[in-house]
N, C-alpha and C positions, 0 to 999 in steps of 0.2 A: 349545476349548469349555470353559466353566465351569458349575459347578452348585452351588447352595446346598443344603446338607443341611437338611431340614425340622426335624430335631430339634435340631441344634446351631447352625443358622443360620451355619455356616462355609461360605465359598465356596472351592471348590478346582477345579483344572484336571481335566478328564476327557477320556477318548477314546471314551466310550460315548454314543451318541445316546439321550437319555431326556428325558421331559417336564420342563420347567423349565430346560432348558439355555439358556445365552447362547452363541451361536456368533459369534465375531468373524472376519470374513473380510477380509484385507488383500491387494489385488491377487491375487484367486484365479485359479487356472488353470482351463482348461476342465474338466478332470477333477474338480477340487474343486467346481466349480459343479454339475456333473451329479450327483456323489455327494450333495451336500447337498439338491438339489432332489428327488432319487429317495428319499432317506431321509425327507424331511419332506413329500413329495408336494405341492410348490408349483411354480408356473411359473418357468422360468429367467429370464424378462423382469424379474421383480421384483428379481433380483440384478443383471442387466445394466444396468438403468436407473441404478443407483447407481454404475456404473463409467464412465458417460458424463460426461466433464469439463464438458460444456456443459449438463448437466441442471440445471433450475431447482428451487428448493425447492417442494415440493407434497406432497399427500396422495393416495394411490391406494388404493381399497378393492376387493377381489375379492369380489363378492357370493356366489359359489358356496360358498366355504369360509371366508369371514370373515377372510381374510388382509389385513392392513393394511400399507401401505408409507408410511413417513414419509421424505421427503428434506429435509435442511436443509443450508445452506452453512456450512462451518466455516473458520476462518482457517488459513492455511498459509503457509509461507515457501518461495519459489522462488529459485534462484540464476541470475543472468543477468549475463554480462559482469563477473564479480567483484563484483557488487552483490546485496544481499539485496532481493528484490521481495516485498512483502506482497500476498498474493492470497487467494483462496477456492477451496474445492473441495467437491463434494457428499459428504454422508455419508448412507447409507441405513440406516434402522432398520425391520426387518420384524417384525411380530407375527404369528406363524403360529398361527392360531386362538387357543387359550388354552394352547398347549403350549410354544412356543419363542419366543425373541427373537434375531434376527440383526442384526448390524451389518456394513455393507459399505462399504469405502473403497478408493480407488485406491492409496493409500500410508499409511503410519502417520500417525496424527494425535495431537496432544498430549492431546486430550480422552479418546480411547479408552485411550491409554497411562496417563493418570491413573486411569481407572476400573479398569484391570487392576492397578495398584498398590494401589488402594483395597480390592480384593477381600479381601486379607489382614486388613484392619481391620473386615471385616463391614459395611461401609457399602453394599455392593452385594449385593442379594438378587435372584438371577436369576429366581425364580419370580414376583416382583412386576414384571411386564413394563411395565405402565403407569408405575409409579413410576420405573423405570429410564430410560424415554424422557423423562419430565419432568425428571429429574436431568440428563440429557444436554442438554436445552433450556437449563436454568438454567446449567450449566457452560459451555455454548457462548457464552451471552451474556456471562458473566464473561470468557471468553477474548477476546472482541472488545474489551471494555473495556481489558484488558491490552495487546492489540495496538495499540490507538489511542494508549495512553500511550507505547508504544515508538515509534510513528511520530512523536509529538510531540517526543520526546527526540532522534530522528534529525534532525528538522527544525531544532531549536535548534542541534545540533552543525553541521549544514550551513550554517546562517546565519553562525556564527562563522567557518567556513572561507571563506565567500563575502565576509565583511567584510575578511578578510586578503588575499584574492586572488580576483579575478573569473575563474574558470576554467569552461570548458564542463562539466567533470566534475561540479562542484558543482550547476550549473544543471540538468544532466541528472538528477542525483539528486533534486532538488526536484521535477522533472517526474514522476519515477517515484513519488514519495510522493504527489503529487497524483492520479496514475492509480490508485494503490492505494486511496486514500480513496474514489474512485468505485466501484471494485469492492466494497469493504467496505460502503458505504452501500446499494448495490443488494441485496447479499446479506442485509443486516440487515432491509431492508424485506420481502424475500421470506420470511425466517424469521418476521417478525412476522405475516404472513398466515397461515402454517402454525399458529402457536401460537394465534392468535385463533380460527381455525377449530376447533382442538382444544378450546378452552375452550367455544365456543358450540355446536358441532355434536354434542357428546356422542359423538364418534367412538370413544373408549375410555372405559371405566368409571372415573370419578374419585371418589375419596373426598374428604372435607373437607380432609385434609392434603395430598392430591394437588393439589387446586385451589389451595391456598396456594402450593405450589411452582411451579405453572404461572403463577399471577398474579405471583409474584416474578420469574420468568424473563421474563415480558412487560415488567415494570417495567425490569428490567436491560437488556433489548433496546431499549426506548424511550430509555433513557439513552445507550446506545451510538449510536443513530441521531442523537440531538441532539449528542453529542460529535463524531461523524464530520462532521456538518454544520458545526459551529463550526470544527473543525480545517481542513476543506476551504475554508471562507470565508477563514480566516486565511492559509492557504497560497496561495490564489488571490491575495489582496491583496498578500502578500509577493512573489510572483512578478511581479506588475504593478509593484510598487515597484522591484524590482531591475531590471526591464526599463527603467524610466524612468531609474534611476541609470546603467545601462550606456549608454543613449542619451545622457544628459547628459554623461557622462565622454568619450564619443566626440566630442561637439560641442566640449567644452573642448580636447581634444587637436587637433582640426582647426583650431580658432581660433588656438591657440598656434603650431602649425606654419605656418599662413598668415601670421601676424604676423612670425614669424622669417624666413620667405621673403621678405616685403617688405623687412624691415630689411637682410637680406643682399644684396638685389638693388640697393641704392643704390650701393655702391662699384662694382658691375659696370656699372651705367648710366653713372656718371661716367667710369669707365675706358674705356667704349666711345666716348663723345664725344671724349675726348682721344687716342684711338687712331686717329681718322680722318685721312686724308691731306689735310687742309685746315689753314688757318691758325687757330690757337686761342690763347686767352690763355696766357701763360707758356710758349709754345712754344720761345722762344729764351732763356728765363730759366734759368740754371744750377741754380737751386733749384726749378725747375718741378715736378719729380717729388715732392719733399717737400711742396710747397705743396698740390698736388692730393691727395696721400695724406692730409695733415692735414685738408683740407676734407671728404674722403670720411668720415674717422673722426668728424669733428665732426657732420656731418649724421646719420650713423648713430647716434651717441649721442643727438642731439636727438630723433630719431624713436623711439629706444628709450624715452626718458622720456615722450614723448607717448603711446605705446601703453600703457606701464605705468600712467600716470595714468588712462587710460580702461579699466583692468582687461582689457586685451587679452592679457596675458601670464600670467594665472592663472585 
């Protein structure tokens, strides 16, 4: 828990439940959920909603006591088969009447970590709950832009590796990046709905400066949506191009192997004819073996140049 001193505007960690607190809950236990809900007199569901990995971005208002729940999707990094997978997860922000603000997440997030680091610089004022939520909106949109740039760098690196060697590992990585962009685009659009609703619906009290922050956050979010769409289209086109290249390379290999098989079958066919138990030319010639071998090699060389002229060997 953190609290900003009204006189000095310094934000410090505290163990006392008092008005104006920012309560940050990361993967809370049942005891912690019950303690906070008991102290603040709110429903446990408001905290549990934010701990559901499948929960979508939305706004929920409790009419009885004015508690407001904001859920937005934030970018996160998962580890899967020794690969970094870009994904998203819900972050809950609860304004408890006009007394407290709670942030809830399944695991540590870069956004909240940065806010915890900023508290010493007095950029976070815990009793300005609306301002803090809008700052999270804005920082979240910036985080998505950073995440998208990272995905683009990974794509370029994977393309270089693919150009050097067409391996399944690189292709699977490209597929994972494409999947990540789908998750990110969906989350960004959901976040946009939440921010637009906050701006239009007057859900929380917005001062002029607050509206500027929210509008900036919406603009940044729209930029992230456009960037995600562009990167997704580029990645999809790149995947299609590599699929065509791989198919074309396979066709070339099959063509070369077929041509080599035809060329190498010529001596075998000739040898088969002269190996039959019937009278054949040069059967009684003491130089018959050398003549037949020479003819086999000659015909093989001629066929080689014929196929090469028709680009059947490259």
